[in-house]
C-alpha positions in Angstrom: 35.1 -8.9 34.2 34.3 -10.6 30.9 33.6 -8.0 28.2 33.3 -10.0 24.9 35.3 -7.7 22.7 34.3 -9.5 19.5 30.8 -8.3 20.0 31.8 -4.7 19.5 32.8 -2.9 16.3 32.3 0.8 17.2 33.4 0.8 20.8 36.9 0.2 22.1 37.7 -0.9 25.7 40.5 -0.4 28.2 39.8 -2.6 31.3 41.8 -1.5 34.3 42.6 -3.6 37.4 40.6 -1.4 39.8 37.3 -2.0 37.9 37.5 1.2 35.8 36.6 0.7 32.2 37.5 3.2 29.5 34.9 3.0 26.8 35.9 4.8 23.7 33.6 5.8 20.7 35.7 4.5 17.9 34.5 6.2 14.7 36.9 9.0 14.3 36.5 9.4 10.6 32.8 10.4 11.4 33.8 12.5 14.4 32.3 9.6 16.4 28.8 10.3 15.1 26.2 7.9 16.5 24.8 5.4 14.1 22.3 2.7 14.9 25.0 0.2 15.5 26.8 2.3 18.0 23.6 2.9 19.9 23.1 -0.9 20.0 26.6 -1.4 21.4 26.1 1.2 24.1 22.9 -0.6 25.2 24.7 -3.8 25.2 27.6 -2.6 27.3 25.6 -0.5 29.8 23.2 -3.5 30.3 26.3 -5.5 31.2 28.2 -2.9 33.3 26.0 -3.0 36.6 26.3 -6.9 36.7 29.8 -7.3 35.3 31.9 -5.9 38.2 32.4 -2.5 36.6 33.2 0.1 39.2 33.3 3.2 37.0 33.2 4.0 33.3 35.1 6.8 31.5 33.4 7.5 28.3 35.7 9.0 25.6 36.0 9.6 21.8 38.8 8.4 19.5 40.5 11.3 17.6 39.9 14.9 18.0 36.2 14.9 18.9 34.0 13.4 21.5 30.9 13.0 19.5 29.2 15.0 16.7 25.8 13.6 17.3 23.4 11.7 15.0 25.0 10.2 12.0 23.1 12.5 9.6 24.5 10.6 6.5 23.0 7.3 7.8 19.8 9.1 8.6 19.6 10.7 5.1 20.4 7.5 3.3 17.9 5.4 5.3 15.0 7.8 4.3 13.2 6.6 7.5 9.5 6.8 7.9 8.1 8.6 11.0 7.5 5.5 13.0 11.0 4.1 12.0 12.8 7.1 13.3 10.6 7.1 16.5 11.9 3.7 17.2 15.5 4.9 16.5 14.9 7.6 19.2 13.5 5.1 21.6 16.8 3.1 21.3 18.8 6.3 22.0 16.6 6.7 25.2 17.2 3.1 26.2 21.0 3.6 25.9 21.1 6.8 27.8 18.7 5.7 30.5 20.9 2.6 31.1 23.8 5.1 31.6 22.0 7.5 33.9 19.9 5.0 35.9 22.2 2.0 35.8 24.1 2.7 39.0 27.6 2.6 37.6 29.3 6.1 37.7 29.9 7.3 34.2 32.5 10.1 33.7 32.6 11.7 30.2 36.0 12.9 29.0 35.0 15.6 26.5 37.1 17.2 23.7 36.3 18.9 20.4 32.7 18.6 19.2 30.0 17.8 21.8 27.2 18.5 19.5 23.6 17.5 19.1 23.2 13.9 20.1 26.8 14.0 21.3 25.6 16.6 23.9 22.6 14.2 24.7 25.0 11.4 25.2 27.3 13.5 27.4 24.4 14.8 29.5 23.4 11.2 30.4 26.9 10.8 32.1 27.1 11.7 35.9 30.2 13.7 35.6 31.6 15.6 32.5 35.2 16.8 32.1 36.0 19.2 29.3 39.4 20.4 27.9 40.3 23.6 26.1 39.1 22.3 22.7 35.6 21.3 23.8 32.6 23.1 22.4 28.9 22.4 22.9 26.0 23.0 20.5 22.6 21.9 19.5 22.5 22.7 15.8 19.2 20.9 15.1 17.4 24.1 14.3 19.8 24.8 11.5 19.6 21.2 10.2 15.9 21.3 9.9 15.4 18.6 12.5 14.5 18.3 16.3 16.2 16.7 19.3 15.3 13.1 19.8 17.8 11.7 22.3 16.8 13.4 25.5 18.0 17.1 25.1 14.6 18.4 26.2 15.0 16.3 29.4 18.7 16.3 30.4 20.2 19.4 28.7 17.3 21.5 29.9 17.9 20.1 33.3 21.5 21.0 33.2 21.2 24.6 31.8 17.4 25.5 32.0 14.7 25.5 29.4 15.3 29.0 28.1 19.0 28.5 27.5 18.4 25.2 25.8 15.8 26.7 23.5 18.1 29.5 22.7 20.9 27.0 21.8 18.6 25.2 19.3 17.0 28.3 17.8 20.3 30.3 17.4 22.8 27.6 17.0 24.7 29.0 19.9 28.1 27.5 20.8 29.4 27.3 24.3 33.1 26.9 25.2 35.5 27.2 28.1 34.6 28.5 31.5 31.3 29.8 30.3 30.3 26.2 29.5 31.3 25.1 33.0 29.4 28.0 34.6 26.3 27.2 32.6 26.4 23.5 33.8 27.4 21.8 30.7 30.5 20.3 32.4 31.6 20.1 36.0 35.3 20.2 35.3 37.7 21.9 32.9 41.3 21.1 32.5 44.3 22.8 30.7 45.5 19.3 29.9 43.9 16.1 28.8 40.3 15.6 29.7 40.8 11.8 29.6 43.6 12.0 32.2 41.5 14.0 34.5 38.5 11.7 34.0 40.6 8.7 34.8 41.8 10.4 38.0 38.2 11.1 39.0 37.2 7.5 38.0 39.9 6.0 40.2 38.6 8.0 43.2 35.0 7.0 42.5 36.0 3.3 42.1 37.4 3.4 45.7 33.8 4.0 47.0 31.6 1.2 48.0 29.6 -0.2 45.0 26.3 -0.1 46.8 26.9 3.6 47.7 27.8 4.5 44.1 24.7 2.6 42.9 22.5 4.8 45.1 24.2 8.0 44.0 24.1 7.1 40.3 20.6 5.7 40.2 18.4 6.7 43.1 19.1 10.4 42.8 17.8 10.5 39.2 14.7 8.5 40.1 14.1 10.7 43.2 14.2 13.8 41.0 11.3 12.4 38.9 9.1 12.1 42.0 7.0 14.4 44.0 8.7 15.9 47.1 6.7 13.7 49.4 7.4 10.5 47.5 11.0 11.4 47.0 11.4 11.9 50.8 9.9 8.4 51.5 12.0 6.8 48.8 15.2 8.5 50.0 14.6 7.2 53.5 14.2 3.6 52.2 17.4 3.9 50.1 19.3 5.4 53.1 18.1 2.6 55.3 19.6 0.0 52.9 22.8 1.8 52.1 23.7 3.3 55.5 23.4 -0.1 57.2 25.4 -2.2 54.7 28.0 -4.4 56.3 30.7 -3.2 54.0 30.4 0.3 55.5 31.1 -0.7 59.1 34.9 -0.6 58.7 34.6 2.9 57.2 32.3 4.1 60.0 34.6 2.6 62.7 37.5 4.5 61.2 35.5 7.8 61.4 34.4 7.0 65.1 38.0 6.3 66.0 39.2 9.4 64.2 41.5 7.5 61.9 39.5 8.3 58.7 40.6 11.1 56.4 39.0 14.5 57.4 37.0 16.6 55.0 39.1 19.7 54.4 38.7 22.6 51.9 40.8 22.5 48.7 44.1 24.2 49.2 
């Protein structure tokens, strides 16, 4: 796995032997706010990941916060025209689409602020783990701006249109179990969200890559289709994945009753 570290200034990497890569937003003085350069680096990495032998990604933030969203200072200083900011938003969509549709499992280790564009980034991950410090908000209404990185698509898909509108209008903040129950995260831990995310990533990395690709790419595509088209496409994907040669050993273990059984959590 050849990640050219010299190509990155705002992302840090920890490459593990099992193909898990920890990608850390590395602008702690800005609460890891997303400037244009960071978005470009996310595009670069998530273009590489599906072809570079990456088995799973843990996305984290340096310091006390995951991500405070759009770098508003950069945006204010740039004094962008409407078409310039439109293209900024399109770059955000490119980065987040590569995460969601790229086929490599992405697990977000959340802490502190997951706000505005930070929530849009987190919602593009396949799994979100939060700790006791994590809080979620969409403060665009109070800032006099509007979401541009996919909140109207992904956050509304997680929590519903009405709750997302309420978050933006009221500046509502969600924390703790309420955030999990709402769907903003799937896991909450008393300890380190990074430690838990790494445990989950290790488990995911043990799956067959083609199976993970289908789970972390096809499902999103299928959800964009009509029911009839999705049923057809699902059958095609299953035909490919369920007959892959690499699965024969695992299927044989199941048939011979040597595979681990599915049991309820104790």
